[in-house]
C-alpha positions in Angstrom: 67.7 -37.3 -43.1 68.9 -37.1 -39.5 71.0 -40.2 -40.1 72.5 -38.6 -43.2 73.4 -35.5 -41.3 75.0 -37.5 -38.5 76.9 -39.6 -41.0 78.1 -36.4 -42.8 79.3 -34.9 -39.5 81.0 -38.1 -38.6 82.9 -38.2 -42.0 83.8 -34.5 -41.6 85.0 -35.2 -38.0 87.1 -38.1 -39.2 88.8 -36.1 -41.9 89.4 -32.8 -40.0 91.2 -32.1 -36.7 88.8 -31.7 -33.7 89.3 -28.0 -33.4 88.1 -27.4 -37.0 85.0 -29.4 -36.3 84.3 -27.4 -33.1 84.9 -24.1 -34.9 82.5 -25.2 -37.6 79.8 -26.3 -35.2 80.3 -23.3 -32.8 78.0 -20.9 -34.6 75.2 -23.6 -34.8 75.5 -24.3 -31.0 75.5 -20.5 -30.3 72.3 -20.1 -32.5 70.6 -22.9 -30.7 71.5 -21.4 -27.3 70.3 -18.0 -28.4 66.9 -19.5 -29.5 66.6 -21.3 -26.2 67.3 -18.1 -24.3 64.8 -16.2 -26.4 62.1 -18.8 -25.7 62.8 -18.8 -22.0 62.8 -15.0 -21.9 59.4 -14.9 -23.7 57.9 -17.5 -21.3 59.3 -15.6 -18.3 57.8 -12.3 -19.5 54.4 -14.0 -20.2 54.4 -15.6 -16.7 55.3 -12.3 -15.0 52.7 -10.4 -17.0 50.0 -12.9 -15.9 51.2 -12.8 -12.3 51.1 -8.9 -12.3 47.6 -8.9 -13.8 46.4 -11.4 -11.2 47.9 -9.3 -8.4 46.2 -6.2 -9.6 42.9 -8.1 -9.9 43.2 -9.3 -6.4 43.9 -5.8 -5.1 40.7 -4.7 -6.8 38.8 -7.5 -5.2 40.1 -6.4 -1.7 38.9 -2.9 -2.4 35.5 -4.1 -3.5 35.2 -6.5 -0.5 35.9 -3.5 1.8 33.0 -1.6 0.2 30.7 -4.7 0.2 30.8 -4.7 4.0 30.3 -0.9 4.5 27.3 0.0 6.6 26.1 2.5 3.9 23.8 0.7 1.5 25.1 2.8 -1.5 28.7 1.9 -0.9 27.8 -1.7 -0.2 26.0 -1.9 -3.5 29.0 -0.4 -5.4 31.2 -3.0 -3.8 28.9 -5.9 -4.7 28.5 -4.6 -8.3 32.3 -4.3 -8.5 32.7 -7.8 -7.3 30.3 -9.0 -9.9 32.4 -7.3 -12.6 35.6 -8.8 -11.2 34.0 -12.3 -11.0 33.3 -12.1 -14.8 37.0 -11.5 -15.5 39.0 -14.2 -17.2 41.4 -13.8 -14.2 38.8 -15.3 -11.8 39.0 -19.0 -11.3 36.2 -21.3 -10.2 37.7 -21.1 -6.6 37.6 -17.3 -6.8 34.0 -17.5 -7.9 33.2 -19.7 -5.0 34.8 -17.2 -2.6 33.0 -14.3 -4.2 29.7 -16.1 -4.1 30.1 -16.6 -0.4 30.2 -12.9 0.1 26.6 -12.6 -1.1 25.2 -15.4 1.2 24.4 -13.2 4.3 22.7 -10.5 2.2 20.7 -13.0 0.3 19.7 -14.9 3.4 18.2 -11.7 4.9 16.1 -11.3 1.8 15.0 -14.9 2.0 14.1 -14.5 5.6 11.8 -11.6 4.7 9.7 -13.9 2.5 11.7 -14.2 -0.8 11.0 -17.4 -2.6 9.7 -18.8 -5.8 6.4 -16.9 -5.4 7.6 -13.5 -4.4 7.8 -10.3 -6.5 10.6 -7.9 -5.8 10.3 -4.1 -5.6 13.2 -1.8 -5.0 12.9 0.4 -1.9 11.5 3.7 -3.0 10.2 2.5 -6.3 6.5 2.5 -7.1 5.0 -1.0 -6.8 4.2 -2.5 -10.1 0.6 -2.9 -11.2 -0.3 -6.5 -11.0 -3.5 -8.3 -12.0 -3.4 -10.3 -8.8 -2.2 -9.6 -5.3 -1.8 -13.2 -4.4 2.0 -13.1 -4.7 3.9 -11.5 -1.8 5.9 -8.4 -2.5 9.3 -8.1 -0.9 11.0 -4.7 -0.8 14.7 -4.9 -1.5 17.7 -2.5 -1.4 20.3 -1.7 -4.0 22.8 -3.8 -2.2 20.5 -6.8 -2.1 19.9 -6.6 -5.9 23.7 -6.2 -6.3 24.3 -9.3 -4.2 21.9 -11.3 -6.4 23.7 -10.1 -9.5 27.0 -11.2 -7.9 25.5 -14.6 -7.2 24.3 -15.0 -10.8 27.7 -14.2 -12.2 29.6 -16.5 -9.8 27.1 -19.3 -10.4 27.6 -18.9 -14.2 31.4 -19.0 -13.7 31.2 -22.2 -11.7 28.6 -23.8 -14.1 25.9 -23.8 -11.5 22.2 -23.1 -11.8 21.1 -20.0 -9.9 17.9 -20.4 -7.9 15.0 -18.8 -9.7 14.2 -16.3 -7.0 17.8 -15.0 -6.9 17.8 -14.6 -10.7 14.5 -12.7 -10.5 15.9 -10.5 -7.7 19.0 -9.8 -9.8 16.7 -8.6 -12.6 14.8 -6.2 -10.3 14.7 -2.7 -11.7 16.2 0.0 -9.5 15.1 3.6 -9.4 17.5 6.1 -10.9 19.3 8.5 -8.7 
């Protein structure tokens, strides 16, 4: 069919003066140009929207990181919880997840140094110790921010396709007292 169109245009071009052919094809060329401009415009708007969303996401990350390093445990836990939410966003890449996971390392290392491991039970500071049939497992008291750091690690490991160590997953599931 394309060959037929080209042959038809060639026969018209041979029979008509050049300016008649140009005048006939002008609207077609203008329509193709308009369609091209529309496509480029749509792609530009989509790219700009994505860049703006990413920029706003990063501003939220910076805010949460500031809170995550606050000396007050309540503010630190809010920052780490916010980072966990931000890490679960589709705007977070695997590299972002690796960065965010790194923010939990020091907090989790302090819990590990206090005896956390595969055999430990976790109890939130201020919570009543659970009734257990055996006292053979060590109990490690943890703060809100330590539980939030574990939750951040679980989310970032999931985003990177990694398996979270069992003790960190259990720490992330630790019930916190209300209030």
